[in-house]
N, C-alpha and C positions, 0 to 999 in steps of 0.2 A: 712318695707322691702316689695319688691315686691315679692310672693311668685314663687317658681320655675316652670317651666313646670310640672315638676314631681309632686309636691307638689300640683300644681291646679289641676291635672287629678285624684289625691287622694281625696282630697276634693269634687270635682265634684262627684265621685262614691260613697263617702258616703253619701252625699246629695241626692243622687238618691235611694241609698239600704236603708239607715236609714233615711227617710227624716224628720223624726218629732223631730231629735236632733239639736242642735244648735253647729256646731263643731268649735274648737278653735285651730286654726293649730299648734300655738306654745306649747299648752297643750297636743295635740295630736303626735308631734314629740318626745317631751319629753317620753312620753309612749312608744313610737315606738323605740328609741334608750334603753331604760329599758329591752325590752324583746328581743333584739336584731337583730330586722328587720332593723334598722337603725344605721349608725355608729356613733360615737362620734359627727362628724360635723355635722349631721342631714340629711344625704343622705342615701339612701338606697343600701343596701349591692345588688349588680345586680342580685345573685342568688335567693335573697328573694322577689324580687319586684312583681313576679307573684304570688308567694306563698300568699303573702298579700292580692292580689285580690281574691285569691282562699277564704281564710279566711274570706273575708268582706262578700261575696256572701254566703258562707255556714251558716255565722251566722245569717243571717235574717232567716232562717228557724228554728233554734235554737230559736231565739228569738220569733218567732210565736208561738213555741210551748209551749214556759214558759207562753207566755200570754194567751193562751187557758187553761192554769190552774189557777184555784181560787188563789187568794192571802192568801187565808186562810190556804192552804195547803202548806206542806211542798216541796219542789220540789229539787231532786237531779238529777244532770247531772253526767252521767258516760261517760269518754271520753276514748275509745278503743286504743291503739297504739297511746297515746298521743305527742310522740316525743320531740319536744321543746316547744310543749304546746301554739303555737302563737293562735291556737283556741280557748281555754278555757278563756285563757288572754284576750284577744280581746272580747268575749262574756261577759265576767264579767265586763269590761271597758263601754261596752255598756249597759248593764242592770243598771249598775250605774247610768248612764245618765239618764236611766227610773226609777230610785230609786225602783230597784227590785233586790232582792238579793237572791241567791240560793246556794247551796251547791255545790261544783265542786270535782269529784272525777277523777283523772287520772290515767292511769296504763299504765306501757310501760315494755319492758323487758331489755332496757338500763338502769344500775343502775346510767351511770353517767348524762343520761338526766332527770332521776327522781331527783338526787340532785340538778341540774341546775335550773329546774322547781321550786322545793322547795324553793330555795334562792331567785330566782325572785319573788315569791310571796308573800314572806316576805319582800322584798325590796319595793315592791308595796303597802303593807298595805291587801293585800289580804287574809286574814287570815279564808275564808270561801272556802280555797283550798286544798286539800290534794293529795299526788302522792305516787304511791307505785311501787315498782319493783314487775312485776308479768308477767306472760303471760294472755290471756284475758279468756280463756274457765273456767281456774280453779279460777279465782278471787271470792271472795265472799264478798259483801259490807255487811258492817254492819247494813245498814238504806234501806228502800225501795227505788228503784230508778224510777223515772218516765220518764227519757229521756237517752237513750244512742245513742252515736254517733260515728263515725268512719272517720277521713278524708285520706285516701290514705292511710289504714291500709294495709300493702303489701300482695297479692295474698290471700292465705286462711284465712289471719288474718281478713279479712271482713267477712268470713263465720265464725267466732270465735265471731265477734261483734255481728253479726245478732242473731246468736244462744244464746249468752250471754243475748242479749235483751228480746227473746223471754222466755229464761227459767226464767228470772226476772220479768216476766210480766209487762215489760216496758211499757207505755202508747204510748211513741213515739220512733221509731227507726229511725234514720239516718245516711245513708251510703254512702260515695262516695269510689268505689273501686279503688284501685290501679291499678292491672294486673288479668289477668284471666289465668295465665299459667298452673293452675292444670288441668283444663278441656281443654285447648286448645292442651295440649300434647295426650289429649286421643281420640280428636274428628275424627281422621282420621279413627277410627273403623266402622263409620256409613258405610262407602263405601263397607264393606265385605257383609252386608245384604241388601244396597239400592245401587246397583252400578252408578245409573244414578246422584248420587251426588259425585261421585268421582272427576269429573273435578273442585268441588268447593272446595276441600280442600287438592288438590294436590300443589297449589303455597302457600306459606307462610302467605303471607299478607291476602289473601282471609280467609285461614283457621282462621288466628286470629279475622278477622272481624266477621266471624261466631261464633269463640269461645268468643269473648264479648257478642255479642248478646244472644248465648245460655246461658253462666253463669248469666248473668244478668236477664232474663227471668226466670230462674230455679230459682233463689234467691226470685224474686218477688213471684212467686207460692209459693214458701215455708213459705214466710212470710204471704201470704193469708191462707195459709191451716191453720196456727194458728190464724185464725181471724183478721189479719191485712188488713185495707184499705191503698192499695198501691199506690203511683204515682212514675213512673219512668220517668227522664226526664235528660236534661242538665242543669245544675245549674249554669255554669259559661260560658261566652266564650270561645271557643277553644284556642283564642290568648293568653290565661293565661296559658291553660293545656289541652292537647288531653284527659287526665282522668276525664271528665267533666260529667260523668253519676252521677245520685243520686238516691237513693230508699231511699223514704220519705213514713214512715208507721207510722198508728195509729192503737191501737187495739180498735176493734169495735164489736167484738163477740168472741164467746169459739172457734170454728172449722168450716172448711168451707171443705165438703168433694170433693166438687166438684173442686176446686183448687187442693187437695192432688192429684186427679184423674188425671189432667192436667200435675202436676207435673211428676206423674210416667210415665205417657205415652211418656212426651217429653223426660224424661231420658232415658227411655227404648229405643226409637226410633233412639236415636244417642248413644245407647250403653254406656254411660259416669256413672260413679260414683262421683257425686259432692261432695265435703268434709262436705259440710254443714251438710249432711244425717249422718255423723258420730257422730254430735253432738246433732242431733234430730232424734233419732232412730223411731220415729213415722212416719217419712218421707219414709223409707225402706219400 
């Protein structure tokens, strides 16, 4: 049977992002039905189609991190705010094709989603996956974690995920933030000290753009302060989501005083108090 236009687009995307894998459409459809992205008839639920493309593109960065870790080492991925766990399920599926197995820990504050993810993992035979009901910052894994990720953890949950990765000395931290409300709400303060900036923060739309740029730059500098090399970029096309910024960090040193000074200077100039420094007192 000729694949639908929807499935042709999907396969073309997968062949581009994960080009080394030979994709079997029938098998893929059964997997996507099992995790709840496709309905029993093999058609994508409308509201989840764009989410799948986010997951595909995000997953490629996790896979690259895994491949940069020796096969002789145990690899543990901590997914912060895992929700319906589309991302870890798909990463597990891809790595299975590459004959690479790692341990997955998913945490979420919603007990129903944790229960759902646990049931699906068992149904799929993914016995290397464990899910826990917990907030992010207080969760303590029983084994060392190499990779921490967060895909659209809402508002300051992204700060918790980054801080948790730093506290755990995770080699890799990957985060695609959801929103930046915490800093946006504070950003008008800068006009008190720098009146020339007032026109930039009067309109809601420009204030939000500045808030996004400021929040993610402060998060980048926070990570750099703790010795991470950080890339800040768009990981997926905006046609799938406007929330397409990714922070991709790798631990390369212990401390970076220059980045800490830059973080503090930028924070003080805009007179904001980023949530991340509540979890990482060294930034204060």
